N, C-alpha and C positions, 0 to 999 in steps of 0.2 A: 504494500500500500505506499502510496506517496500522498504529499500534500504540498501546497504552495503557501509559505507563509511570508509575513511581512514585518520587517523590522530594521529600524535604522532607515527608513525610507525607501528601501529596496526590497525586492522580492525574491525568494530563493525557494527552488523545487528540492524537497528532501524527502528521504525515506530512512527507514531505521538503519542505523550504522553509518550514515553519511558524516563527514566531517566538512564543516563550512566555516568561513571567516566572516565576521558580522562586526558592524559598528560597537564601539566599546560599551558593554552592558555592566550593571552593578552585579557583585558577586564574588565569592571567592573561588579559586581553583578547586575542582572537585565538587562543587555544589550542582544540586539540581535545579533547573529553571523551567518554567512552562511558557512556550510561545503560543499566545493565545489568539493573535490575530491571523486566523487561517482563512484565506481567501478561496481554496479550491482543495478538493480532496477525490481520490480515486484510487482504483486498482485495475492494473492493466490498461484497457481501453474504454472501461466504464468510470463515469463520476458519480460521486456520492454526495448526500445532503452534508454540507459543512456545520450543520446544527450540532453542537455537542462534541466537535472534533478537536482534540488540543494536541500539542506536540509537545513531547517531553525531551530534554537536553541536557547534557551535562556540560560544564564549563571545564575546557581542558586548560587553557592558559590564556593571560593577557599578554599582548604583545604590541609591537608598534612596527608600522610598515616601513619600507624603504624610503629613503629621503627624496623628497622632490624639491628641486632647486628653483628657486624664484628669483629671476634675473631682470632688473629694469635698467633701461638705459635710455638716456636722451641724446641725441647726436649733436655735437659742437657745442655742449654744454658742460663738459667735463662731469657729467653725472652717471655714475654707475653704482647699483646696489644689488648685492648677492645676499639672498636669504634662503634658509633651507625650512623644510616642515616635514615632520614624521606623524602620521595619523595613527591614534590608537585604535587597536581592534582586539576581539576576543574570539577564540578559536572554540567552537562547539562540538560536541559529537551528539548527533541525534540517537537517543535512547528508544524512543517508541514514538509511532504516529496511530492516534485512534481515539 
């Protein structure tokens, strides 16, 4: 069985045993959370009613993404700025869908 869940403004197609990387969520590593915003659920080619369907997940770790360089420059004005950004994210393991 699979489900489409929304978290952090993005949508993910998940099934039991999957590992996904989502925007940072509250909780410690090893704790269980429930993703309640289920948009779609199904099994094989059939779709099911999403009423009462929830997705249980376990937080594996909190991490940071690779560095994204932000570089600004204005021609002929001796203006250059270099900045970096690392987004926080959480790695989840889907325990069950149902």
